[in-house]
N, C-alpha and C positions, 0 to 999 in steps of 0.2 A: 554547595550548590546542588540542586536536584538534577542529576544526570539523566538524559533521555535514554529510555530503555525501549528497544525495538524488537518485537518478535517476528520472525520470518517462518512461514509455513509453506513448504512446497508439497503440493498434492499431486501424486502420480503413482499409479499402480506399478509401472515398470521401473521407475527410479527407486521406489521404496523396496522393491524386490531385487534390486541390484542388476537388473537387465541392462540398464544404461545409466550413465552418469547424470545426476541431476544438474540442470543448467539454471533453474530458477533462482535458487539461493545465491550462487556465485554472482549472477547478474544483478540481483538486488543489493548484495553487499558492495559490489563495485560501484553501482550508481549512488548509493547512499554515501559512500566514502567521498565521492567526487562532489556531492551536492550539499552536504551538511557541514557547516563550519563549527558548530557547537560540539562538545564532547558527547559521545553516545556509546552505548553497549548493545550488542546483538545476542539474542538467543534464537537458535534455529531448530526447526523440526521438519523431518521428512516423513510424510504419512501417505498411505494408499488412499484411493478414492472410496473411502468408507465414511458415511456421514457421522457415525458415532465417534470414530477416531479423530475426525476433523474437529468436531465439537469439543472433544476432550483436550485436543491440542490448544484450541483457542482459549478455553476456560483455564487451562494450566498457565498459559502465558499471561493472561489478564489477572486471574485470581491469586495465583501463587508466586509468579515471577514478577508481577506488578509492571508489566510492559505498558507504556503510554500509547504505543502505536503497534498494531499487529498487521502485517502485510501477508496476504496469501497469494500464491501463484498457481494457476492451473485449475482445471475442473469447473469452468464457468459456462460451458456450452450447453446445448439442449440434449446431448446424448444421455442415456440412462445412467451412466457411470459418473456424469458431471454433477456432483452434489455439493460443491463448495458453497455456493450461495444459500442452499437449503440449510446447511450446517450453520452458516454464519447468522442467518435470520433466526434460527432456532435458539441461539444463545444471546440474542441481542435484546437490549432494553429499549433502544430507539433506532429508527432508520434515519439515514442521511442520504436521501435519494439523489441529491446533486452530484455526488461522486460518480455513481453509476452512469448517470446521464452524460457527464462530461467525458468519461472514459469511452463510451460508445461514440460520442461526437468526434473525439480524436481518431479513433480507429476507422470511422467512416470516411476519413480523408484518404484512406488506403484501400479498404476492401468493403464492398457492399454487405458482406456477411457479418459485419460488426453488429448488426441489429440482432444477431443470434446470441450475442453474449448476455449473460444474466448477472454480470458483476454487480455487487452491492457494496454500499458503505454503511456501517452501523456503529452505534456506541454500546459498549457493555461497561457498566459502572462508569469509570472515568477514562476509559480507553477507546481509541478510535480504531476500528477494524475495517480494512479495505481489501476487496478481492481484485487482484491484478491479473492480466493475461498470463499465459504460460510461456510465450516466446520472449527471449531476451530483448530482441529489437522492439517488440510491442510494449514490454515493461518500461523500457527507457522512454519511448514516445508518450506513453500514458502519464508517467510521472513528470516528465520534463516539458511536454508540449511540443509544438511545431514552430520552427523558426525559418525565416527566409535566409538567403545566401549571406546577408549582412548580419545575421544573428538576431534580427528583430522578431519578437514573438508574434506568430500568426494566430495560433490557438493555444490558450493557456493549458499547461499540464496540471494535473490535480494536486501535485505537491506544493504549488504556490499557495494553496489554502490550508495545508496541513499544519504549519506552525501556529497560525492564529487559532485554528480549531483546538489544538492541544492546549493553548493558553486559556481558552474559554473553559476547558475541562479541568482547569487548575493544574495542568502539567507544567513541565519546564519551559522556559523561554528558549525557543530554538531559532538559530540563525542559519542562513544558507549562503552558498557562494552564488552571487547574483548572475554571474556569467553562465551558470548551469541552470539554476531556477531561482527567480527572485521571490522570496517570501512576501506575500502581501498581507498587511494588516492596517487597520485604520490608524491615522496619526496618533490618536489618543492611546493606542495600545503599544506604540513603539517605545522601547526602552533603550537608553544609552548603556552599552556594556563597556565597562572600563577594563582594558586589558592590562 
């Protein structure tokens, strides 16, 4: 079976220089472990806010490590050092604007400054690349969405669409734990997995 390979890139000058402990990759690893029920492997990279280095990390994970999904965290604001979206777009074959739109929609439920985020979703070759926020709480909200006190989804997280997108890109069939995030795909795309 084709195992899902996920690349994680944390973009931070201070974490890359050892000034503080990176929180992005541990937050992503923890959430992915709770959400994905299919087998998967992770490759992670910690890079400073340098466009060339971010581009190199994305290209390595897609072109050499053959990651189906690459998630970046950090560097998506309007400040001069925030160049993650620029690096992502520079190596993209196609844009997937719905991901950025939905991430901002989720974050706007909490802070009006969510409109300052420049997060993008793109495709390079057969890989989906998504820019996530830098804060662990925001990473979880963006991926998982917002639920009411009874656990009913109020605003869909972006990960609900990721398994079907990977399937359309000829990637592995990915299943999730629906209590964390329910993967949505059309009935015609649903497969019965025999355990």
